[in-house]
Kinemage of the C-alpha trace (Angstrom):
@kinemage 1
@onewidth
@group {chain A} dominant
@subgroup {mainchain}
@vectorlist {calphas} color= white
{ca ala a 1} P 2.290 1.007 -4.940
{ca ile a 2} L 2.235 4.220 -6.999
{ca val a 3} L 5.592 3.387 -8.578
{ca glu a 4} L 4.501 -0.162 -9.383
{ca ile a 5} L 1.224 0.810 -11.054
{ca leu a 6} L 2.875 3.538 -13.124
{ca leu a 7} L 5.566 1.116 -14.289
{ca arg a 8} L 2.945 -1.486 -15.274
{ca ala a 9} L 0.665 0.937 -17.129
{ca arg a 10} L 0.464 0.651 -20.905
{ca pro a 11} L -0.681 3.170 -23.532
{ca gly a 12} L -4.425 3.641 -23.240
{ca asp a 13} L -4.568 2.602 -19.568
{ca thr a 14} L -6.240 4.859 -17.028
{ca ile a 15} L -4.772 5.144 -13.545
{ca val a 16} L -6.863 6.492 -10.687
{ca leu a 17} L -5.142 7.509 -7.465
{ca ala a 18} L -8.028 7.421 -5.032
{ca gly a 19} L -6.346 6.486 -1.787
{ca lys a 20} L -5.053 9.251 0.437
{ca gly a 21} L -4.981 12.105 -2.042
{ca his a 22} L -6.977 14.375 0.228
{ca glu a 23} L -4.797 13.647 3.274
{ca lys a 24} L -1.566 15.562 3.821
{ca ser a 25} L 0.100 13.028 6.137
{ca met a 26} L 0.412 9.300 6.827
{ca ile a 27} L 0.938 7.588 10.156
{ca tyr a 28} L 3.666 4.943 10.331
{ca gly a 29} L 3.495 3.302 13.752
{ca ser a 30} L 3.375 6.287 16.086
{ca glu a 31} L 5.105 8.666 13.660
{ca lys a 32} L 3.163 11.121 11.498
{ca arg a 33} L 4.910 11.838 8.167
{ca pro a 34} L 4.054 14.368 5.448
{ca trp a 35} L 2.403 12.850 2.362
{ca asp a 36} L 1.447 14.304 -1.019
{ca glu a 37} L 0.050 11.662 -3.381
{ca ala a 38} L 0.061 13.970 -6.416
{ca ala a 39} L 3.668 15.040 -5.827
{ca val a 40} L 4.795 11.416 -5.496
{ca ala a 41} L 3.042 10.430 -8.734
{ca ala a 42} L 4.434 13.483 -10.568
{ca ser a 43} L 7.953 12.716 -9.348
{ca val a 44} L 7.708 9.106 -10.516
{ca leu a 45} L 6.365 10.164 -13.919
{ca arg a 46} L 9.194 12.685 -14.338
{ca ser a 47} L 11.748 9.995 -13.481
{ca met a 48} L 10.167 7.846 -16.209
{ca gly a 49} L 10.747 10.597 -18.780
{ca tyr a 50} L 7.364 12.329 -18.778
{ca his a 51} L 7.902 16.075 -18.667
{ca arg a 52} L 4.373 17.492 -19.010
{ca val a 53} L 3.269 16.622 -15.493
{ca ser a 54} L 1.028 18.724 -13.254
{ca glu a 55} L 0.843 18.335 -9.488
{ca gly a 56} L -2.195 20.596 -9.206
{ca asp a 57} L -5.712 19.587 -8.293
{ca glu a 58} L -7.475 19.294 -11.646
{ca ser a 59} L -10.919 18.934 -10.021
{ca thr a 60} L -11.427 22.646 -9.380
C-alpha cells in the first residue's frame, strides 16, 4: 500500500502514513515480523529518485 500511494502521488499532494508507524512489528498468521513504516517509505522514495529523505521521527 505504501508503494502504491507513493507512485500515485502528484506534486502538491500530501501523504499521511498513519497506520502502524508506532508499532515495530506486524503479525502475519502466527509469525511476528519486524516492521518500520518510515524506513519502508524512505526506501521506496529513494528508489523513485528522491535523495533528501529522512527516516527520523519529525514529531519530536
